C-alpha positions as CSV (number, residue, x, y, z in Angstrom):
1,P,-6.5,9.4,-8.1
2,W,-3.9,10.1,-5.8
3,R,-2.3,8.8,-1.6
4,V,0.7,11.3,0.2
5,I,3.6,10.0,0.6
6,E,5.2,10.3,4.6
7,H,8.1,11.8,4.9
8,D,10.0,13.5,7.0
9,E,13.6,13.8,5.0
10,P,15.4,17.2,4.0
11,I,13.9,17.9,1.2
12,T,17.3,18.4,-1.5
13,F,18.5,19.0,-5.5
14,D,19.1,15.1,-5.1
15,S,15.7,14.5,-4.0
16,L,13.4,15.5,-6.0
17,P,13.7,13.9,-8.9
18,G,11.8,11.4,-9.3
19,T,9.3,12.6,-7.0
20,T,5.5,14.4,-7.4
21,W,4.6,17.2,-5.1
22,R,0.2,18.4,-4.5
23,A,0.7,22.3,-3.8
24,G,-3.1,23.8,-4.5
25,P,-4.6,23.4,-7.7
26,Y,-0.7,22.0,-9.2
27,T,0.4,18.6,-9.1
28,L,4.2,19.2,-9.8
29,A,6.1,16.4,-11.3
30,F,9.9,16.1,-10.6
31,E,11.3,13.9,-13.8
32,S,14.8,14.5,-13.7
33,P,17.1,17.1,-12.5
34,T,15.6,20.0,-15.1
35,A,12.8,18.5,-15.9
36,V,9.7,18.7,-14.4
37,I,5.9,18.1,-15.6
38,V,3.1,20.1,-14.0
39,N,-0.2,19.1,-14.0
40,R,0.2,15.6,-15.4
41,R,1.0,17.1,-18.9
42,V,2.2,21.0,-19.0
43,P,6.3,20.3,-19.7
44,G,9.0,22.6,-18.0
45,Q,11.7,23.4,-16.1
46,W,12.4,23.5,-12.7
47,A,15.9,24.9,-10.5
48,F,17.3,25.5,-7.0
49,L,19.2,27.7,-5.8
50,G,19.6,27.4,-1.5
51,D,16.1,27.0,-0.2
52,A,14.5,28.3,-4.0
53,V,12.6,26.3,-6.5
54,T,11.5,27.9,-9.5
55,V,9.2,26.0,-12.1
56,N,8.5,27.0,-15.4
57,A,6.0,26.1,-17.4
58,G,3.5,26.6,-20.4
59,G,4.2,30.2,-19.9
60,Q,3.8,30.7,-16.5
61,T,7.3,31.1,-13.4
62,L,5.5,28.9,-9.9
63,R,8.2,29.7,-6.9
64,G,9.0,27.3,-4.2
65,T,10.7,27.8,-0.6
66,I,11.5,24.8,0.5
67,D,12.1,24.4,5.0
68,G,14.1,21.0,5.7
69,A,11.2,18.6,4.8
70,S,8.6,20.8,4.3
71,M,7.8,22.8,0.9
72,V,5.5,26.1,-0.1
73,F,4.7,26.5,-3.9
74,E,2.9,30.0,-4.5
75,G,1.6,30.0,-0.7
76,R,0.4,26.4,-0.5
77,Q,2.1,23.5,1.1
78,A,3.0,20.9,-1.1
79,E,2.8,17.5,-0.2
80,R,4.0,14.5,-1.2
81,I,2.3,12.1,-3.6
82,E,1.9,9.1,-5.9
83,F,-0.9,8.7,-8.7
84,T,-3.0,6.0,-7.9
85,E,-3.6,4.9,-11.7
86,P,-1.8,5.7,-14.7
87,D,-2.5,9.3,-16.3
88,G,0.6,10.2,-18.1
89,P,4.1,9.7,-17.7
90,Q,5.3,10.0,-14.5
91,A,2.1,7.9,-13.0
92,S,4.1,4.9,-13.3
93,R,6.9,6.0,-11.3
94,P,7.2,4.2,-7.8
95,A,7.8,6.9,-5.1
96,R,11.1,6.7,-3.7
């Protein structure tokens, strides 16, 4: 289980680490300036260039775009979330 965290600040390279997002079937936990956990179990890497975010994990590449405080991954609007029950390393991170 998880809950949506309201936010209105622009999404930047510096603001993503330590946050978790849900877009359709994907959950993206940005662990550090390069590491990401997809769907609470698949480790990967992420990169940010201009208004584009690319996630490589489990042999897949997911592409997203950022427009201010909005992020879209693979055509799906992303919501910032926080897990309400522990289930993996990112679950214990507090929201920032």
